[in-house]
N, C-alpha and C positions, 0 to 999 in steps of 0.2 A: 774422941771416939777411937777405938782400936779396930783396925782391919784384920783380915786373916793373918795369922802369924804374929799378932800383936804389934804391927807397925803403926806408929802414930799416923792417923789419917783424919780427914774431915771431908764434909760435903758428899757423903755417900748418897747418891740419888738414883732411884729407879724411875726414870722419866717416861718410860713406856714399857710395853711388854717386850720390846726389842733392844732396849739400851739400858746400860748400867754404868754409872760413872762414880769415880772416887779420886781423891787427891792424897798422895802420900806427902807428909810434911817433914819427915825425918827419915834418914836411911843410913844405917851403919856402913853399908857398902860404899855409898857415895862419899861419906866422910873419910873412910880409910883410903880409897883410891885417890881422892882429891888431895889429901894430906901428903901423899907420896908422888904428887904431880903425874898421876897416871889415869886421869879421868877418861882418856880415850880408850885405854885398855879396859877399864871398868865398864864403860858404856857398851863396848863390843862384847864383853863376856857376861855381864850381868843384866843390862837393860835390853839390849837388842833381841836376845832370845825370847823375850816376852811375846813378841809377835808370832814366832813359830809355835810357842806353847798354846796360844789361843787357837791357831789353825789346827794344831794336832788334837786339841780337845774336841773341836767341831769345825769342819771345813767352812761352815757358814759364819763362824764367829770371827769377827775382825776387831783388832785392837787399834784404836786411834789415840795417839799420844803426841802432843806437841811440845811438852816440857819435861825435863828430868832434872832432879837434884844433881845428878852426876855431871850434867852439862852446865851447872851453875844457876839454874832457875830456882824459883822459890818453892817449887813442888814438882812432883811427878803427877801429871794429870792423865789418869787411865780412863778411857771410855771404851767399853766393850759393846759392840753392836752386832746383833744377829741379823744377817742379811736374809731376805726372803727369796 
């Protein structure tokens, strides 16, 4: 399954009216930064801003993510939760 922007993804789940979750399994950014031994810079510049983007879109929208490809995990697990 392809997520927005044609990123390889799987496990897209809408488990309630307040939560949406998906996992990215391949990332060109992570590949490039890790190949250059710069995953810390990649995480700070590419991954971390995702939290601000969620809040900017809607202050009640929160991103929960415990794994990123950039940090060497098997996927990026994005879970967006709308707080009440």
